[in-house]
N, C-alpha and C positions, 0 to 999 in steps of 0.2 A: 309383404314387413313395413308397415307403418313409420312414419317419423313420427316425434312427439316435439318438435317445434317446428311452428306453420311457417311456407315460405312469406318472404320480404320482410321478415323478423330482424330487427335493427340489434347489431352487436356494436359496444365501443374496446378497439384495444388501448389496453395500458400504456404502451410504449409512447405513440403522440398522440392518443384521442384519436386514432385512425375509426371513420366509420364501416362497419359491414354489414352488407345484406344477407341473409339468407337465401339463397336460389332453390335447391332441390337435395332431399335425400339421396345417396347415394350408397352407403352400405352402415351396418351396424357392427361392432366389437363387444369384448367383452365387458370394457368398462364407460362406453360411450359409444355416439353415432355421429359420422361422417356427413357431412354437408357442402355441397357447391357453394360458392360465392357467385353473388350474378355483379359483372364486371370484371369479376378478378379468375379467369380461368385459368392460371399456373397457382393456384392455392385454394385448400380446402377448410372447414370448419371442422375440427374436433370435440363435441359438445358430451359432457360428464351426463350422469343420468341420472348421478347424485349430487348434490353440493360438493364444491370442491372447502378440501378442511386448510386451513393456514399450511402445514408442513408439505401438502401438492403445491399451492400455492407459489412457494419458496422455491420449491424444487424446480421449478418450470420458469423460474426467475432468473436461478444460476443457471439451468440446461441456455434460456437464450443469452445470456450474458458470455459463456463458455462456446456461445454456437461458432465457426469459423467456415468461410466460403466451402474448401475441403468436405466438412461434413454436409452442410446443404447439397452437397450432388451428390452423395450416395445416402441420404438418409431423407426421410419426412421428421425433419426436426422443427422445435417448436419457433418458432419466429415473433409469437405474439399473443401475450393472453388476452383474452376477448370477456367483458361481464355484460350484464343484463342491465336495462335501463335501471333497474332497482343498485347497481353499481355493485354487484354480486355474480364473482368471477365462475366463469359456466365453461370454460375449456380452453383450448387453442385454435392458431393458425399454423397451418404447415405447408409444405409444397405438396403440388400435388402429382402423384404418381401415375399418371394413364397408361393401359393396358399392360398393366404388368398383372403376371402371373403367379403365386405362394410355390418358393419353393418346394416344398412337400410334392406339390401335383408335378414339379421337371422331376426327383427323384422316381416316381411311379412309373414306369416306361408306360404301363397302357392308358394312365392321363398324359403324359409328356405326345405319345403317339396321336391321339385323339386330337388332341389341342396345339402341340407346338410338332407337328409332323416332321420340319425341316432339321431341327434339334439333333445333328447326330453327333458321336463321339466327341469329335473335334470342338462341338459347339458346348459340350459337358464342359471337356476341360478347361474352356474359356471362362462357363461360369464359375467352374470351381475356384479359378484363377479368380475370377473380379468378384466373387465371396468375399475371401483370405484377401485381397486389396480394400474391401470395406471395412472389415473387421479391423485389418489396420490401422487403417485413417481413424476407426473410432475408438482404438486404443492410443495411442499418439495422443487425442486428447483429453485422456486420461477417462474416459466413457469403458465401462464395463458394462456387457450386455446382460450378464446371470444367465435368466432365464434363454438361453441360445435352443433353438429347433427350427425346423421348416418352414412352419409361421412366422417365422421374425423378419424375411428376405421377399421381395419381389424380384420376380424375372421379367427383364423386358424383351422383346422379340428381337433385338440386336445381341441379346447375352450379357447386358450389360444388370447390373445387379443394387436395387435399394433396402436399406433396411427402413421396417417399419414398428410400429409400436414404440418407440423411442422414448416415452413418457413413463416406460416400464424399469427405462434401465439403470444403473449404477451411475450416480454421478459424484464426485469429490470420494472425501476417503469416509470409512466407516460403515456401518449398516442405517443410518441417519434416513438416505435416501439410495436404500439398496434395493438391488431384486429379492426379493422374500420368496418365489418358489420356482421351483423348474422341474423338468420330466425326467425321469429315470433311465431313460436310454441315452439322454446327453447331461448326466451330473456326475463329476470327475469321482472316480474311486473313493477321495479323501473326503466325501460330502454324501457319500449315499448311507441312507438311511437316520441322517442328522437332519431335525426339525432348520431351515432354511430363512425362518424368520428373523436373528438376530445375526446371521452369518453376514460377513462381513467379502463380497464375492472377490474374484483378482484376476487379471489375465490369464493366469494360467490356470485356472478354472474353467474359464471360455476357450483357452486353446486345446482342453479337451473335447469340448464339445463340437467346436470346430472342425477337429479331426473324425468325429464322428459324421458331421456333416459332409463333410468332402470324399469320405469314403462312400456314402450314401451318394451321392454324385454319382463316381466315377465306377463304381459296381453297382448298378442297375437297382438302386434303392435297398441292397441287404445293408443288415446291420452288423459292422464291426464282430460284436460278441455274440450274434444271433448262432444257434447251431449246436448248442450244448445242452442235450436231451434233457439231463437231472438236474440243469440251474436257471434260474430265472436270467434275463436279461441284467439286472443288474446286481445281481449276484455272481453272475460272472464277470461284469466291470470290477466289483469289488477285489476278486480273484485274479484279475488280469488274464483273463481263458480270452484272450482274442485270438484273429484269424491267423495273427505273422507270430504268436507265441508257441516257446519250446514243445508247451504241453498242449498245444492248440485244440482246434472245436473237433468235435467230433464228424460234423457235419461240414465242414469248408466249402462257399459259395462258389470258392473255384474245383475244390474235386466235384461237383452238381453238373458246373459249367461243365467242366472237361477240357479246360485251358490253365496254363501258370499265369501267376502274377503280372509274370516280364513279357507278358506279351499284348498287356496294357499298358503297362506301369513299368516307368525307369526306376532303376536301384536307388536314386535317390529318394523319390516317391515312399516307395515299401521301407525305408528305412526312416524315415518320419513319421510311419503310419506305428514302425514299431517301438519309435521312441516314445509316439503319445499315446499310448494305452497303455505300454508297461506301467505298474505301481510307479510312484516316486519315489528318487533313492532319496534317503537322511542324508548319505554326502555323495558328493562326486567324486570319482575314482580316476585315478591320474591316467590321462590321456583319454578321457572318456569323452564321445560328445554329447552338448547340453541337451537334456530332455525337455519331453514337448515343444516343439517347434512352435515357435510366434507365431503369429500372421505374415509378418512380414517374409520368415522364412518361407513358408509356405506359396506364399506366391510368387516366388523365384523359383522355387523346385517346377512347380505348375505349369511355368512359362517357359520351362525347360522341358517338362514334357509334352508341351505344345508345336513345341518347335521340332521334336523329333516325330513327332508322326508321322504315319506313313499311309495311303490312298489306295485301296487295295484295285489292282487290275482285273477285276473282273466287277465289284459294284464299287463305285462312287460312294453310296453312302455308307459305305465301310473304312475307319480312319482305326491307328491299333499303333501299338509302340514300334517301330522302323527297324530295332533288333531282333523282332522276332521272324519265327523262320515262313509262317505263314498266318492268311488273315484267319484268328480267332470267329469270329462273327461268320463267315462261309461253314466253317466247321459246323459249328451249332446248327447255322438253317441243315444243313447236309441232312444231320443226325434229327431233322425232323423240331426242331426247337423254335419256339414262334420270334418272329421277325422283332428285335429290338432295335431297327433301324429302318427306316423306308427312303424308297430315294428321294433326295431334293423337290421338293413342291414348293411353286411361286408363290411370294407371302407380298401382297401388295398392299399389306396394312403398317408394313414395319421393314427394319433395315437388316440381312438375314447375313449370316457374318460368312467369307468365301471360302468353301474348303482348302485343305492342306492339297498342293501341288506334287507334294515328296513322295517317290515311289518307291517300294522296296527293292533293294538291290544290294548285291555285294559288292564290297569296294577294298581295294588290301592296302589302299590308303586312308579309309576309314576307317579299316579293320585294326592299324597300326596307331591310329592316332588314340584309340581306342583303349589301346593296352599301354602307351605312352602318358593317357590321364590316368590310368588305374595306378600305374607306377609312380604318375605325380601324387596323388594322393597318398599313396602307403610312406615315399619319405617325406611326403609333411609331419602326415602321422609321427614316423619315426624321430624327423628334426622337433615335433611340439614335446613328445615324451623324454628326449635326452637333455632338450634345456630346458621342461620341468622341472627333472632331475636335479639338472645344475642350480634351479633357483633356491630348491629344497635344500640342496645342502650346504649353499652359502647364505643360507637365510639369518643361520645364528652369529655369522659375522656380521651382517648387514644390521642386524640389530642391534649388536652390540657396540658398532660405529655410530647407529642414529642416537643409542643412548648414550655415548661418548659427547658428542656434537651435543645434545641437549644437556648434559653437566656443565661442557664448557659455555654456553651461552646464557646456565641460571648464573652461574662463576661474573661472566661479565658481565650480566643484568646486574646481581649485585654491586658490583667494583660500578658502575655509574649512578648506580644509586648511593650510594657512601661520598663517590666524588660529589655530585650533586647538593646534597647534605652540608660537604664540608665547602664548598663555592658558597652557598647559601651564607652559612653561619659566618664564614671570613667575611666575605662583605658586608652584613650588618655590622662584624667588631670594626671594621675601619670605616665603616659610613659613621658608629657613634666616635671615634677615635675621630675624624674630622672633623666631627661637628664640636667637637669637646676642646677641639686648637682653635677651632674660629670663634668660639666662643669665648675664649682666654685673649687671643688678640683682640677682640672686641672689647675686653673688660677694660683691657692692659692699655689699648687709645683712650679709654675714657677715661682714665685714671691719669695720665699724661696730660690730655688738655685738661682736665679739673684745675691741677696743678700750677698748670702754667697762665690759668686766669683768663681763658679761651673762654670758659665759660661760665 
């Protein structure tokens, strides 16, 4: 693959007229090519193959202005626009993410075992958590990824995640600087079948795609809507025919693998998946949980799963939910299924995550604590429903009180206004009267002096 820009080509940054010099070609993407920079090993240049139009330039300027240290830490975010000697913008400068593997290669067990054999299930949980955290950081900055899929992220050897192709993300309101494309398998049901060219994407749309990605990370690359023999994935998404639905899949991945979701996932994670994949509710039901979890909620739930993982006493490469009766991965291998995880191998080129040291065991105190937590959640839901019902009952009274207060303030404002006008009117009247009296006194004194002969 050849580069279209020669080494030593000089580029100028628009921010502070910073000079940049092309070093070598690194990679080619859909819109442009990435080059290393001489003397700047921490950054690279993305050069577009076609001329940048004013809209693209304005979008990059807006992205640079809304940049924060948190965004730069988790994304290949533009930091400067570069132009050629003819002063034509040709691309931008962004952080160089070294030794990152596309997330879609981590999803596939075969490529993961080939290139990252040290990534066990505990690593996958941490990768999922880091993916959710990266999306949360972007959402907090007002950025919507839009076309989210496994090619939007790079996974480093230590399990941290970086977002890439940031110039295709949606920033600001409206579809002016929006994301105009999408992959069917990651598109929310309310957008399935629509032309995305003029659609303003939202964080809620991102949250659906994020949930699909997280499921694929945790469940060996399987799609949560795959397995409907009579439906394509896009149609299954529109009908909410997912793995956790009441009208679930004909061939569930868990049925094929032969173990329960609870063997590798916590109840909180399963609940999040169910809410994410169901069709959006037009009206939230009283006492119901909010639908389609956001990235922040996912990060918290996945951290909880990471803390509950147990290590198989027979194979240290196997991690699973600590509440499971036995290791599901060992059960798969006994049935002759190819291994999904291999024993840890030394990785000298990067930092590996340490495996959990928790071992599966039964504890009466732990069992009691789980019962108390479950009872606490139930009591909390009951209290919430009671309070919500009380608020609905007293809402008309509160509205009436608010209206009365508003009327009182309106009457008071009218009174103050009239009092002000009355005060002004009488002040002017008294001023005119005082002026007349002063003029009369002056005229009287003048006449008296005239009669006395002093003038």
